[in-house]
Every structure is written in C-alpha cells, then in structure tokens.
KOLSEKOL-846604 format. One record per residue: x, y, z of N, C-alpha, C in turn; residue in one letter; chain. Coordinates in steps of 0.02 Angstrom, whole numbers. Layout:
N
<<X Y Z> <X Y Z> <X Y Z> A A>
...
***
This chain:
276
<<576 -645 -2194> <510 -614 -2186> <470 -647 -2129> M A>
<<475 -714 -2129> <436 -750 -2074> <465 -732 -2006> K A>
<<532 -727 -2004> <563 -709 -1938> <540 -637 -1917> R A>
<<535 -593 -1968> <514 -526 -1953> <444 -523 -1921> F A>
<<398 -561 -1953> <329 -564 -1925> <327 -595 -1856> F A>
<<369 -646 -1842> <371 -674 -1775> <394 -624 -1724> L A>
<<444 -584 -1745> <468 -532 -1699> <414 -481 -1685> L A>
<<378 -461 -1735> <324 -413 -1727> <271 -439 -1682> V A>
<<250 -500 -1693> <198 -531 -1651> <222 -537 -1578> I A>
<<283 -556 -1566> <312 -562 -1500> <311 -493 -1466> T A>
<<330 -442 -1505> <332 -374 -1478> <262 -350 -1457> A A>
<<213 -366 -1500> <144 -346 -1485> <117 -381 -1425> L A>
<<131 -445 -1417> <109 -482 -1357> <141 -452 -1296> V A>
<<205 -437 -1300> <240 -409 -1242> <212 -341 -1223> Y A>
<<202 -298 -1272> <175 -231 -1260> <105 -235 -1231> C A>
<<63 -281 -1257> <-5 -288 -1231> <-4 -311 -1159> N A>
<<42 -359 -1144> <47 -382 -1075> <70 -328 -1028> S A>
<<120 -286 -1052> <147 -233 -1010> <94 -180 -998> F A>
<<53 -164 -1051> <2 -109 -1042> <-53 -129 -996> S A>
<<-63 -197 -988> <-114 -220 -944> <-91 -231 -873> Q A>
<<-26 -223 -860> <-4 -225 -793> <-20 -160 -756> S A>
<<-15 -158 -691> <-27 -97 -655> <20 -93 -593> F A>
<<30 -33 -571> <79 -20 -518> <40 -8 -451> K A>
<<59 -48 -403> <30 -44 -336> <83 -22 -288> V A>
<<66 22 -242> <115 46 -192> <84 51 -121> A A>
<<129 53 -74> <110 71 -4> <156 126 19> T A>
<<127 174 53> <167 234 72> <143 263 139> Y A>
<<182 256 189> <169 288 253> <191 362 245> N A>
<<142 410 245> <155 478 231> <186 518 289> L A>
<<181 490 350> <197 524 413> <145 580 422> R A>
<<112 576 480> <59 627 494> <90 697 499> F A>
<<49 745 490> <71 815 490> <89 835 563> D A>
<<152 822 581> <174 833 648> <217 897 651> N A>
<<192 948 687> <226 1012 688> <293 1008 726> Q A>
<<304 952 761> <369 941 794> <423 921 744> S A>
<<402 899 685> <452 881 632> <479 944 597> D A>
<<511 985 636> <528 1053 611> <569 1053 550> T A>
<<613 1004 543> <657 999 484> <623 963 426> A A>
<<566 931 440> <531 891 391> <458 902 394> D A>
<<436 963 389> <365 980 393> <327 957 330> L A>
<<265 937 340> <224 913 285> <221 963 227> W A>
<<216 1029 244> <209 1078 191> <269 1078 144> V A>
<<328 1058 169> <387 1054 126> <393 985 93> N A>
<<367 934 123> <375 866 97> <323 849 43> R A>
<<262 875 51> <207 855 8> <218 864 -66> E A>
<<246 919 -90> <257 925 -162> <302 871 -191> P A>
<<354 851 -152> <397 797 -174> <362 731 -175> F A>
<<321 717 -123> <284 655 -121> <237 650 -179> I A>
<<202 705 -195> <157 705 -252> <196 694 -316> A A>
<<253 724 -324> <293 716 -383> <321 646 -390> G A>
<<342 617 -335> <366 548 -336> <313 500 -361> L A>
<<252 510 -335> <195 466 -354> <181 473 -429> I A>
<<179 535 -453> <163 547 -523> <218 522 -569> R A>
<<281 533 -549> <336 511 -593> <340 436 -598> F A>
<<330 401 -543> <332 328 -545> <268 298 -567> N A>
<<216 336 -580> <154 312 -608> <116 262 -568> G A>
<<111 276 -500> <69 232 -460> <0 229 -489> F A>
<<-28 172 -499> <-98 168 -521> <-147 163 -463> D A>
<<-127 129 -409> <-169 121 -350> <-120 112 -291> I A>
<<-133 146 -236> <-83 142 -180> <-118 155 -113> F A>
<<-94 118 -64> <-118 129 6> <-73 178 43> G A>
<<-105 221 80> <-65 268 124> <-82 255 197> T A>
<<-35 270 238> <-45 266 311> <-28 332 343> Q A>
<<-62 346 399> <-50 405 441> <-76 469 416> E A>
<<-98 472 354> <-122 535 327> <-184 563 364> G A>
<<-180 625 383> <-238 660 411> <-281 686 353> L A>
<<-343 706 372> <-389 726 319> <-362 780 275> Y A>
<<-333 834 304> <-309 888 263> <-248 867 220> H A>
<<-210 820 244> <-155 795 204> <-181 758 141> Q A>
<<-231 715 153> <-258 676 96> <-292 723 46> L A>
<<-324 774 70> <-357 821 24> <-306 861 -18> Q A>
<<-250 879 15> <-198 915 -20> <-164 870 -73> Q A>
<<-153 807 -51> <-122 761 -98> <-166 746 -159> L A>
<<-232 739 -145> <-279 729 -199> <-279 788 -248> K A>
<<-275 852 -221> <-276 910 -263> <-214 913 -306> D A>
<<-159 883 -282> <-96 883 -319> <-87 823 -363> D A>
<<-138 778 -362> <-136 717 -405> <-197 714 -450> L A>
<<-200 756 -500> <-257 757 -546> <-269 686 -575> P A>
<<-332 668 -573> <-350 603 -601> <-356 549 -549> G A>
<<-339 565 -485> <-342 516 -430> <-400 532 -385> Y A>
<<-427 481 -355> <-475 489 -300> <-452 444 -243> D A>
<<-483 450 -186> <-466 403 -132> <-527 386 -89> Y A>
<<-519 330 -53> <-570 305 -8> <-538 298 61> I A>
<<-580 300 113> <-555 290 180> <-582 343 229> G A>
<<-590 319 291> <-613 365 343> <-559 366 399> V A>
<<-565 416 442> <-515 421 498> <-529 371 552> A A>
<<-478 348 584> <-485 293 632> <-515 312 698> R A>
<<-512 377 718> <-535 395 786> <-611 401 789> D A>
<<-642 424 735> <-715 436 737> <-753 407 678> D A>
<<-718 377 633> <-750 350 572> <-769 405 523> G A>
<<-739 464 532> <-754 519 487> <-689 554 468> D A>
<<-674 608 504> <-615 651 485> <-564 659 541> K A>
<<-578 629 598> <-534 639 656> <-481 584 662> K A>
<<-418 603 653> <-364 555 662> <-336 530 597> G A>
<<-291 483 603> <-257 456 545> <-300 409 503> E A>
<<-285 406 437> <-322 363 391> <-276 308 364> H A>
<<-308 254 341> <-271 206 298> <-306 208 229> S A>
<<-298 264 196> <-333 277 135> <-302 240 75> A A>
<<-344 230 24> <-322 201 -38> <-334 251 -95> I A>
<<-283 272 -130> <-287 316 -187> <-287 274 -250> F A>
<<-326 295 -301> <-327 258 -363> <-341 303 -424> F A>
<<-313 284 -479> <-325 320 -543> <-396 306 -566> R A>
<<-436 357 -576> <-504 350 -595> <-511 332 -668> T A>
<<-460 347 -711> <-465 324 -779> <-447 251 -790> D A>
<<-419 219 -738> <-398 150 -743> <-444 104 -704> R A>
<<-470 127 -648> <-512 84 -604> <-580 114 -589> F A>
<<-628 71 -585> <-695 90 -561> <-704 62 -491> T A>
<<-723 101 -444> <-736 79 -377> <-809 50 -372> L A>
<<-811 -16 -356> <-874 -51 -355> <-904 -53 -285> E A>
<<-861 -55 -234> <-886 -60 -165> <-827 -42 -119> D A>
<<-842 -24 -57> <-785 -11 -11> <-812 -13 62> S A>
<<-765 -13 108> <-783 -19 180> <-722 -7 222> G A>
<<-734 -11 288> <-682 -1 338> <-690 -52 394> N A>
<<-635 -73 418> <-632 -122 475> <-587 -95 528> L A>
<<-608 -92 591> <-564 -76 644> <-527 -136 669> W A>
<<-463 -131 683> <-422 -184 706> <-435 -198 780> L A>
<<-488 -235 791> <-511 -248 859> <-558 -308 856> S A>
<<-579 -332 915> <-628 -387 916> <-697 -361 892> S A>
<<-706 -295 894> <-768 -263 866> <-744 -222 805> D A>
<<-751 -249 746> <-726 -215 685> <-771 -160 660> T A>
<<-829 -150 689> <-880 -108 660> <-877 -35 681> S A>
<<-835 -17 730> <-835 50 757> <-766 67 785> R A>
<<-751 131 792> <-688 151 821> <-680 126 892> P A>
<<-628 84 903> <-613 59 971> <-546 28 973> N A>
<<-517 29 1033> <-449 3 1043> <-450 -71 1043> L A>
<<-402 -102 1006> <-399 -173 1001> <-343 -205 1042> G A>
<<-360 -255 1084> <-312 -295 1120> <-264 -252 1160> W A>
<<-197 -259 1149> <-151 -219 1187> <-122 -160 1147> D A>
<<-160 -139 1096> <-136 -85 1053> <-131 -20 1091> A A>
<<-84 23 1068> <-77 90 1096> <-122 140 1062> A A>
<<-142 126 1002> <-186 171 964> <-243 133 930> C A>
<<-296 168 918> <-348 140 877> <-321 131 806> I A>
<<-335 74 776> <-309 58 710> <-366 37 661> R A>
<<-354 51 600> <-408 41 550> <-380 10 483> I A>
<<-425 -26 450> <-410 -53 382> <-463 -27 336> C A>
<<-444 0 279> <-491 19 227> <-484 -29 168> T A>
<<-541 -48 138> <-538 -94 81> <-585 -68 27> W A>
<<-569 -87 -35> <-607 -69 -92> <-610 -125 -144> G A>
<<-668 -134 -176> <-678 -178 -229> <-671 -138 -293> L A>
<<-622 -154 -336> <-608 -114 -397> <-617 -159 -457> F A>
<<-635 -126 -511> <-638 -158 -579> <-587 -123 -622> R A>
<<-543 -165 -649> <-490 -137 -696> <-522 -127 -765> D A>
<<-521 -65 -787> <-557 -48 -851> <-520 -79 -910> K A>
<<-457 -95 -905> <-421 -125 -962> <-437 -197 -970> L A>
<<-442 -234 -916> <-450 -307 -918> <-522 -329 -899> T A>
<<-561 -282 -873> <-628 -297 -846> <-626 -347 -789> D A>
<<-568 -353 -757> <-562 -398 -698> <-572 -360 -635> K A>
<<-602 -393 -586> <-611 -364 -518> <-559 -388 -472> E A>
<<-542 -348 -423> <-498 -367 -368> <-515 -325 -308> F A>
<<-496 -350 -250> <-508 -312 -185> <-441 -293 -158> V A>
<<-436 -229 -138> <-373 -205 -107> <-389 -186 -34> M A>
<<-346 -210 11> <-349 -194 82> <-287 -154 102> F A>
<<-298 -100 140> <-241 -62 162> <-246 -50 236> N A>
<<-188 -61 273> <-192 -67 345> <-131 -36 376> V A>
<<-138 -19 440> <-80 6 480> <-84 -27 549> H A>
<<-39 -75 562> <-38 -113 625> <-11 -69 680> Y A>
<<-27 -88 741> <-1 -50 799> <73 -58 807> D A>
<<104 -5 834> <176 -5 841> <199 -30 910> H A>
<<149 -42 955> <169 -65 1023> <143 -135 1036> V A>
<<79 -148 1023> <47 -209 1047> <67 -270 1006> G A>
<<103 -316 1035> <120 -378 998> <61 -424 989> T A>
<<17 -427 1040> <-43 -463 1033> <-88 -433 980> V A>
<<-92 -367 979> <-133 -332 930> <-110 -345 858> A A>
<<-43 -348 849> <-19 -362 782> <-35 -433 760> R A>
<<-28 -480 805> <-43 -550 790> <-119 -559 774> M A>
<<-161 -529 816> <-232 -534 809> <-254 -497 743> E A>
<<-216 -443 727> <-233 -405 665> <-218 -448 604> S A>
<<-164 -488 608> <-152 -533 549> <-205 -586 541> S A>
<<-229 -612 598> <-283 -662 595> <-347 -628 566> K A>
<<-359 -565 588> <-417 -528 564> <-412 -513 489> L A>
<<-351 -498 465> <-345 -482 396> <-355 -544 351> M A>
<<-332 -601 376> <-343 -664 337> <-416 -680 333> L A>
<<-454 -670 388> <-526 -682 386> <-562 -630 340> R A>
<<-536 -567 342> <-567 -518 300> <-558 -532 227> A A>
<<-496 -553 207> <-482 -570 139> <-527 -628 116> V A>
<<-532 -677 158> <-573 -735 143> <-647 -716 135> E A>
<<-673 -674 179> <-745 -658 180> <-761 -606 126> K A>
<<-721 -554 120> <-737 -498 75> <-715 -511 3> I A>
<<-655 -538 -5> <-631 -551 -72> <-658 -617 -100> A A>
<<-660 -667 -54> <-685 -733 -77> <-638 -761 -131> G A>
<<-664 -776 -190> <-626 -802 -245> <-591 -749 -287> E A>
<<-607 -685 -273> <-578 -631 -314> <-506 -619 -294> K A>
<<-465 -597 -342> <-397 -579 -325> <-393 -526 -270> P A>
<<-343 -528 -228> <-341 -480 -173> <-269 -456 -164> A A>
<<-262 -394 -140> <-200 -361 -125> <-204 -334 -53> I A>
<<-154 -344 -14> <-150 -315 53> <-86 -274 59> L A>
<<-96 -209 68> <-38 -162 78> <-41 -134 148> T A>
<<17 -111 170> <14 -77 234> <82 -68 267> G A>
<<81 -31 323> <134 -24 370> <116 -75 426> D A>
<<154 -130 428> <141 -184 475> <184 -177 538> F A>
<<227 -130 539> <268 -115 598> <309 -176 624> N A>
<<322 -220 579> <364 -278 594> <404 -299 531> V A>
<<461 -329 544> <504 -352 488> <485 -424 470> T A>
<<523 -452 424> <508 -516 395> <513 -575 443> E A>
<<543 -565 504> <552 -620 550> <500 -621 603> N A>
<<452 -577 602> <404 -576 657> <346 -627 643> S A>
<<315 -647 699> <261 -696 694> <201 -669 656> E A>
<<184 -603 666> <125 -577 631> <136 -572 559> S A>
<<197 -559 537> <215 -559 466> <213 -629 439> Y A>
<<241 -678 472> <245 -746 449> <178 -779 445> L A>
<<132 -757 487> <66 -784 486> <32 -769 417> L A>
<<46 -708 393> <18 -691 327> <57 -726 271> L A>
<<123 -721 274> <163 -750 220> <155 -825 212> K A>
<<147 -858 267> <143 -932 265> <72 -958 262> N A>
<<25 -911 254> <-44 -934 247> <-54 -963 176> S A>
<<-107 -1001 167> <-123 -1024 100> <-155 -974 57> A A>
<<-163 -914 84> <-203 -864 50> <-160 -807 20> M A>
<<-109 -787 55> <-70 -727 35> <4 -744 24> L A>
<<38 -704 -19> <107 -712 -31> <141 -643 -28> E A>
<<202 -639 -4> <239 -577 -4> <262 -564 -76> D A>
<<244 -507 -104> <263 -491 -172> <338 -490 -181> S A>
<<373 -472 -127> <448 -470 -131> <475 -538 -153> Y A>
<<446 -591 -126> <472 -658 -138> <463 -680 -210> D A>
<<415 -651 -245> <394 -677 -310> <413 -628 -369> H A>
<<441 -571 -354> <457 -524 -406> <514 -547 -449> A A>
<<503 -539 -514> <556 -558 -563> <616 -511 -557> A A>
<<603 -447 -544> <656 -395 -536> <644 -363 -468> I A>
<<699 -357 -429> <695 -326 -363> <743 -269 -360> K A>
<<719 -214 -331> <764 -158 -313> <748 -141 -240> F A>
<<791 -166 -194> <778 -157 -124> <846 -141 -89> A A>
<<872 -80 -98> <937 -61 -72> <936 -51 4> P A>
<<877 -47 36> <875 -36 107> <809 -64 131> S A>
<<800 -56 199> <732 -70 229> <688 -11 211> G A>
<<630 -10 244> <581 40 226> <572 97 277> T A>
<<594 89 339> <588 143 389> <654 179 395> F A>
<<654 244 381> <715 284 383> <718 335 438> N A>
<<661 350 471> <661 398 527> <684 466 507> G A>
<<676 486 442> <698 550 416> <772 557 416> F A>
<<808 503 424> <882 507 424> <908 481 356> D A>
<<934 529 317> <956 509 248> <1019 464 252> V A>
<<1054 462 307> <1112 422 314> <1098 353 347> N A>
<<1036 341 365> <1018 278 399> <1022 222 344> S A>
<<1033 163 371> <1033 104 326> <989 50 357> K A>
<<922 61 354> <876 12 383> <883 -53 346> P A>
<<881 -108 385> <891 -175 355> <825 -211 344> L A>
<<779 -203 389> <714 -240 386> <659 -200 349> G A>
<<615 -239 315> <557 -211 284> <500 -213 332> R A>
<<468 -156 348> <406 -157 389> <346 -136 349> I A>
<<357 -114 288> <300 -97 242> <299 -151 189> D A>
<<241 -184 183> <236 -243 141> <176 -240 93> H A>
<<184 -277 38> <129 -287 -10> <119 -362 -19> I A>
<<62 -386 4> <47 -456 -5> <-7 -464 -59> F A>
<<-3 -519 -95> <-51 -531 -150> <-72 -603 -147> V A>
<<-132 -617 -178> <-154 -684 -186> <-121 -710 -250> T A>
<<-127 -779 -262> <-94 -811 -316> <-122 -793 -384> G A>
<<-174 -753 -387> <-200 -731 -454> <-155 -680 -489> A A>
<<-105 -653 -453> <-61 -601 -485> <8 -628 -498> F A>
<<36 -602 -551> <108 -611 -566> <143 -545 -548> T A>
<<199 -550 -513> <236 -493 -491> <298 -485 -537> V A>
<<300 -435 -576> <355 -423 -622> <411 -383 -591> S A>
<<392 -334 -549> <443 -289 -520> <425 -273 -447> R A>
<<478 -265 -406> <469 -244 -336> <524 -193 -322> Y A>
<<504 -136 -293> <554 -86 -277> <539 -48 -213> G A>
<<592 -35 -175> <590 15 -119> <619 76 -145> I A>
<<579 131 -149> <598 193 -183> <632 238 -132> L A>
<<698 243 -134> <737 279 -83> <755 349 -104> T A>
<<713 381 -143> <726 449 -166> <728 498 -108> N A>
<<773 548 -114> <775 604 -64> <774 668 -103> I A>
<<760 724 -68> <758 789 -100> <794 838 -54> Y A>
<<839 877 -81> <876 930 -45> <904 905 22> N A>
<<926 841 22> <955 813 81> <905 791 131> G A>
<<841 783 110> <787 762 157> <750 703 127> H A>
<<724 658 173> <680 605 154> <609 634 150> C A>
<<570 615 99> <504 640 93> <456 618 147> P A>
<<471 561 179> <434 536 237> <481 496 281> S A>
<<458 474 340> <502 432 378> <499 358 359> D A>
<<459 344 309> <459 278 275> <474 289 203> H A>
<<507 240 171> <513 240 99> <453 203 68> F A>
<<426 226 12> <369 188 -17> <393 125 -50> P A>
<<349 75 -53> <361 12 -87> <315 11 -149> V A>
<<341 -9 -205> <301 -13 -265> <312 -81 -300> M A>
<<259 -109 -323> <263 -173 -364> <223 -162 -427> V A>
<<242 -201 -476> <204 -203 -541> <171 -273 -545> E A>
<<106 -271 -555> <67 -333 -554> <30 -343 -621> L A>
<<16 -406 -637> <-31 -419 -690> <-71 -480 -670> S A>
<<-131 -487 -699> <-174 -541 -683> <-149 -606 -713> F A>
***
C-alpha cells in the first residue's frame, strides 16, 4: 500500500510539472512571394496552421510574415493573438517579426519593437545590412504559474556580417535592459549556423544559452533551412531559440513535416518545451 501511494504521489508531481511546462517555437513563414509558384502561401498556410495546432505551440516567433499573412494565420488559429509591427514603416508595410501566443495561457503585460540599427527607435537600415530589420518583444505572464518572462523575436540580415554581429550585441543589451532579472527567451532566424561569430556571441554570453545544448530530449534530423526542397539535407541550424538560466529545457525538435511532397515553408520550425 505504501508503495502504491508513493507511485501516485510521483505521478501527480510529474503530471503537475508537465502541465506547467509550455512549448515555444520559432518559424520563418516565408513571405507571400508570387514567384514561389510551386509553393504559394495560399497553398501552404492551411498546413502551417495545422502543424502549429497539432504540435500545440503555446507561444512562437514568426519571421517574414506580411500583414495579410499574419491576419490569415490568426484567423486559422482560434485562441491565439499576436504582437508586432512591420519593419519598413512601423505599421503594416513589409515583413514582421511577430510573436503569437495563446490568450488562455498568457497575459500580455507590455510590448515593444526595436530596429536592428544604431537607432533602434525607428525604421532604418543598420550597418551593412541589405534590408531593414526589426525585433519585437513582449512581457508575458504565465497564467498557470503566475510567473513573468520576456520573449524577443528577431530576424537578422542575410547579407551584412557586421550587421549580424552588431545585432547580437544589440540583443544582449536589450535582454539586459528590458528583461533585467526576469526570465527571457530569444527566438529567431539568425541567418547563421552554430559556427558563426554572431551566434557564438550569444551562446557564449553569461546571459543566454542555446536551448539545443540543454535539451534532455533532442529531435534534430536536419538543419532548419530547406529552400522548399524536400530532398535537401541541410546540416546547419540557422533558426535558434536561446533562453536564460531560469528555464529547464525538456525537449528540442526541428519539425521536418511535409505535405503532398512540399515543404510548408523554406525553413523548418524549431520547437522546445520549457519549464521555469
């Protein structure tokens, strides 16, 4: 009988811990490019929405989404809302680095946007970047644990090496200033693999850790950029989820699902399961 009660208590503790964990993801949606004739957004979007719902993302950062794409995705994800503005005008023009979240799980306490530039307050080109780049952040309260955390979502430039390095320095300053002592998550398309200087600056900082390195269970059969080629075998990860030491990472996965012989985006999403 004593052994039975110990098993019950152990199971209850495990279930309680599991229920208080949450799933974080990063997903480059690929902007609605009419030149992607074989992989148009109108065909991809239902599968992307289904993948998100099936895997139960609780909060996730997106990259490249245009305003109409984000609105359509929101319509197909009941119970989710998102924050973020477009990079080109601070409103609806251009790509977003939006953050979607389940409204039944999280309360949005505060939010903001930073442009990846020496002037973070307005749309402008940073350093040697080819495109204007933006970071969206939100302060969230977890309704289950009543704990607060700050999530940052970003998309680094694909050309400017100086811009990527300076963006990493900027993100470290932003986490320190905005999150302070609060737990923080940084998701994004960093456009570099694990060997690049801008990645290592984040990973080797005293502030952030790559969730991949600390996950108890990993599923990473490939890299994260597929270029819409279902037969490609990308080796490097360019989409990353960094966390502060306040989190435990139980699972990490690169979700390589395809539909009807097509990739839902030119990036695979990355998902982790976290607990405080």
